[in-house]
N, C-alpha and C positions, 0 to 999 in steps of 0.2 A: 668131304667136310660137311656138305649139306646134309648127308644121311646121318652122320655122327651127331650133328646138332639136333636133327629131328628126333633121334633116339633119346638124347638128353632131355629135350623138351617133354617127351612122353614120360620119362622117369619122373620128372618134376610134377607132371599132372597126376601121376599115380599115387603121390603122397596123400594119405588120408588124414583128416583131422576130426576130432571129436565134434560133430556138428551140434551137439547139445550145448557146447561151450562157445563155439565159434560162429553161431548163426548170425550174430550181430556184427561180425567183422566186415569192413567195407571192401575187402579185396585181399590180394596176396599180402602176407605178413613179411615185412623186410626189416631185418635187424642191422642197424648201422653202428659199428663199434669203433670208437675213437682210440688213438694211441695214448699211452700215459703210464707205462711201466706198472708199478705196484698198485696204482689207482684202478687198474683193470679188474680187481676183485669185485668192484661195484657191478661190472657187467655180468659177472657170474651170478650175482644175486638177482639181477634183472631176468636172466634166463631161468633161474630156479622158479621165480614167480610165474613166468609164462608156462613152464613145463607143468607145474602143479595145477594150472588152470586148463590144461589140455591143449595148449596152443604151441605148436612147433613152427618155427620160421620156415617160410618157403625159400627165402633168399637171405644170405648173411654176407655183409660187406664189412671188411675190417682193414685197419692199418695198425702196424706195430703190435702192441699187446692185444689190440682188438682183433687183429688177424690171427693171433695165437688162440684166443678164446673161440673165434669163429671156426678155426681148424679143429679144435677139440669137440665142438658141437657137431659140425658137419661130418666129421670123420668117425662118428659112432652112432649106433642104433639109438633111437629115442630113449629106451630104458637104460642105456649106459651113459648118456651124455652128462648128467648131473654128477654121477660117480667119477667120471674122468676129469671133470672140472675140479672136483674136490681133491682128487689125487694130485693134479697138477699144482694147485695152489698150496697144498700141504708141502709139496716138495720145495716150493718157493719160500716158505717160512724161514726167516732169519732170526733165530733166537739169540739174544745178547749174550756175549761171553761172560759179562758180569752184570748184575742188576744191583747197583749200589744205591744206598740211601744217602742222598745228598741234598743240601739246601738249594742247589743250582737247578732251576727248571730246565728240563730237556737234556740233562747231562747224559743219561743212559741212551737217549735217542741219538745223540752225537756219537757215542761209542759204537752203536749199531751201524751208523752211517759210515764211520771210518773202517769198521770191520768189513762192511760190504765192499767198499772201495779197494781195500787191501787184499781181501781173500776171494772176492766174488761170491757167487751163490751156487752151491752144488746143484746140478740139474739145470742150470741156466747159463752162467758164464764164469770163466776163470781168467786170471790175469795173464797178459802176454808180456813176459819180462823184456823181450827184445824191443818193445815199443818205447822203453825208457832208455834205450841205448843212444838216444839223440834224435832230434826231430828230422834229421836228414839220413838216418839209417835206412838202408834199402830193405824194407820189410816185404815188398812185393804187393801188387794191387789186391790180391786175394787175402792178405793177412795184415793190412794196414789198419790196425785198431788197437786200442789199449787192452782189449780183452778178446778172448776166443769164445765163440758161441757153440763150439762143438758139443758141450754138455746139453744145450737146449735141443740140438738136432737129435741126440740120442733119446732124450725125454719124449719128444714128439713122435719119434718112430715107435716108441713103446706104447704110447697112449692112443694112437690114431690108426684107423683102418683106411689105407689109401684107396682100396677098391671102392669103398663106400663114398669117399670124397668124389671120385670121378664118375659115380653113378648120378651125380648132380641132384641128390635128394637129401637135403636141400641144395640149391644152387649156392656156390661159394665164389666170392670175388675178393681178392686181396690187392691192395695198392702198393706200388713201389716206385721210387724215383730213379729214373735212368741217369746214371752218373755223368755220362759224356754230354747228354743233350739237355739236362735239367727238365725233362718231360715226365709227366705222370704216366704210369703204365698200369692198367688194370688187368690182372690175370684172372680169367673167368672159367670156372669149370664147365659152363655151358658151351664154351668155344674150343676147349682143348684140355688135355690132361694136365693136372697140377701135381707137383711133387713137393717134398719137404723143402726144397730149395726156394720155392715161391714164397712160402710163409717166412722162411728165414730171411729172405731179401726184404720183405715188408717190415721186418723188425730190426734191420741192420742200421741202427742209429749211429751216425758218426759224431765224434771221433771215437766213441767207446767201442763200437763194433765194426768189424770190417765189412765192406761191400760183398755181396754174394753174386756169383756169376751164373747167368741163365742164358743158354743159347749163345754163349760167347760174349755176352754183354754184362757189365757190372750194374748192380742196383743197390740203392740205399733205402732206408726206412721211408715209406710213403708219407709219413707224417710231416716231413720237412717241406712238402709241397701242398698236401691236402690232408689234414689230420682227421677230418670228418667227411668222408667221401660221399656225401649225399648226391653229388652231381651224377654219380654212376647210375642212380635210380632215375633221376629226372631225364637223363639223356638216353635211357634204355630204349631199345626198339625191338619189338613193339611195346609201347607203353601200356600199363595195366592199372586198373583200380588198385590202390595200395593203402595199407596201414604201415607207415614207416616209423619205427621206433629208433630215434636217433639218440644214442647213449653217449653223453658228454662227460668228460673227466676233468676238464680244466674250466675254471670259472671265468666267463667273459666279462663279468661285472665285479668291481672291487673298489675298496677305499683308496684314497691317495696315500702312497707309502711315505712314512716319516723316518724310517730307519733303513740302514743298508740291508738288513735281513728282509724287511718288507719290500724293498726295491727288487731284490733277487726273486722273491716269491711272486710278486705281481708281474714282473717281466716274463717269467715262465708261463704264467696264466695267459698273458696277452699273446705270447708267441705261439702257444699251442691250442688256445681256445678256438672254437669253431667260428667260421664266418657264415654260419647258417642263416642268420638274420638277413644279411644282404643277399645271400643266395635265394632265400625264400621270396624276397621282394621281387627279384628278377624273374624267378620261376612263375610267380603269381601273374606277373604281367604277360609273360610268354604264353603260359597255358590259358590265360583268359582269352587271348587272341585266338588260340586254337579252338576254344569253345565257341567263340563268336563265328569263326569260319564254319564250324559244324552246324550251328543253328541257321546261318545264312544258306548253307548248302541244302538243308532240309526244305527250304522255301522255293528252291528251284524246281522247275518242271523236269520230269524224267528225261525228256529229250535233251535238255541242257546238261543234266548230270551225266548222261552217257557219252557226251562229247569228250574225246581223249584229252584235249587241252584243258577243259573245265575239270575233268576228273583229276588231273595232275594238281590243280590248284586246291581242290577239295581235300586231297590227301594231306595237306598241311593242317587240316583240322583234326581235333582229337577230343572226344567226349569224356575221357577218363578223369577221375578225381583221386587225388592223393592226400591222405590225412597224415600229417607229420606230428608225432608226439615227441617232445624233447624232454629227456630225463637227464638230470644233472647231479653228478656225485656231490656229496656234502663236503664242506670244509671242516676238517677236524680242528679242534681247539689246539692252538700253538703249532699248527703245521707250518712248514717252511718250504724253501725251494727244493729241499731234498725229499719231498713227499713222494715223488715217483720212484724212489728206491727205498721207501719205507715198507719193507717186507716183514715187519714184525707181525707175530700172530695176532696181536690186538688190532693193528691197523688193517690187516686183511679182513679180519672178522667184522669190524665195524663198517667198513665200506661194503662188504658183501651184504650185511644185514640191511644197510640203507638202500641198496639196489633192489633188494627183495621187497621192502616195505613200500618204496616209491612205486614200484610196478604193480603191486597188489592194489594200491590206491587208485592208480590209473585204470586198471581193469574193472574196478568197482564203479568208477565214475563213467566209463565208456564215453568220452567226450566226442567221439566220432559219430555217435547216434544222435540224430536230430535233423532239423531243417536247415539247409544252407543255401546261400545264393546260388542259383543255377549256373552262374558264370564263374563261381569260385572253384577253381580246379585244384588249387593247392591250399590246404587249410592247416594252420599251425596251432598246436595245442601245447601249452607250456606246463611243465611240472617241475618246479625247482625248489629245493630245500634251502630256505633263506637263512636258517639259523645254524651256526657251526655246531658240530657234535663235540661234546666234551670228551677229552682224553681220559682214559682210565688209568 
C-alpha cells in the first residue's frame, strides 16, 4: 500500500501547470464541490473559467452532483474535460413537454417539475414502479428508492476514463454516508482504486435513490452528513499550502419566509447550505496554534530540537497557509424548493454562466496575493452574488 501511495503521489507531482498563469497561486489548487442536483451546472462554469485561465485543479473533492462533476473532470485529459462536462449537462436537460402561454407565473416550471418526478431524466434516473407498491413492500436494500440510477451509471461509464481517475492526476475524493453507522466516509484516489460505484454512492440521495454497496457495505449521498466537505482538506496529512475554491450551491443567508413556498425553499437552503463559516473559525484557531508551535520551535536550540520528546511536540506545528475562496451560486428569480431538479436548458445555462463569471472575477482580483498576518494560517475570501438573477 505504501508503494502504491508513493506512486500516486508521484503522478500528482508530475501534473504540469501553465506557470505564466499560475505563478501567483499560493499552493496546490483544491476544488471543493457541494451537492445540489441541477444547481451543479454552476460548478461546471467555475471549472470552465479555471480551465481557460490555464489552471487545472490538483485535487477535487465532491459530494453528490459535486462528486459527479469531479468525476467528469478527473476522469478525462485536460483538453477533454470541458467537452465532457458539456456533454453530461446536455444529457441532463429536461425540455418541457409543453410551453404554454399562461397568466400564471411559474406554470411551465411546475409542468417540468411534475414531468421530471413522473418520468425521470434519461441518462440520470428512471422511476422504480415497485417503490409505490406500499411503504412496506420488500424492495431489498440495494433497490430501496423511488428511482433507479442505472442510467447515470451508464452515462458515467461512457464519459469517464477510469484508468485516468486512478492515476490520481488530479487527486479525487468523494464523500459518502455509511448507512449502518451514520459515519462520513471519504473515498480517495490517493489511497486506493475508485470505481463508478464510489461516485454513485456519493450521489445516492434517499429516499429518491437507493444506497450503493461498496465492499459489502451500503452508502448514501455524502451530502446528508457533510454537503461541503472542506474538512477533508483541513484534516489532510501531510498538510500543504493551498488555494481552496469552495463552490457552494445553497444560500446560507436568506429572508424570513412568509409563505409556505418560501418556507420550503428556505428550509432546503438551511438544510444543505455549508457550515463553512463555523468550520473556518475552528480551523483558524487550530492552525494558528500550529503556527505558534512552529515559531516557538524555531527559537529552540538545535540540541533541544533534536531531543525525541521535543521533536514529537514540534511535529504538532505546521507552517502551511490555506486560502479559502467561497463561490456561491446565484438565486434565480422566482426559484423554489424544486430548484435542485430544475434541469431546464435555461436554468442550466444561467447557473453555468454565473459560475463562469464569478470565477473570472475572482481570478482577476487574486485575493490571495498580498500581505497577511504571519499567524493567519486559514484565510477566507468571500465572493457571493447578492442579487437574484432574473428568469428568462
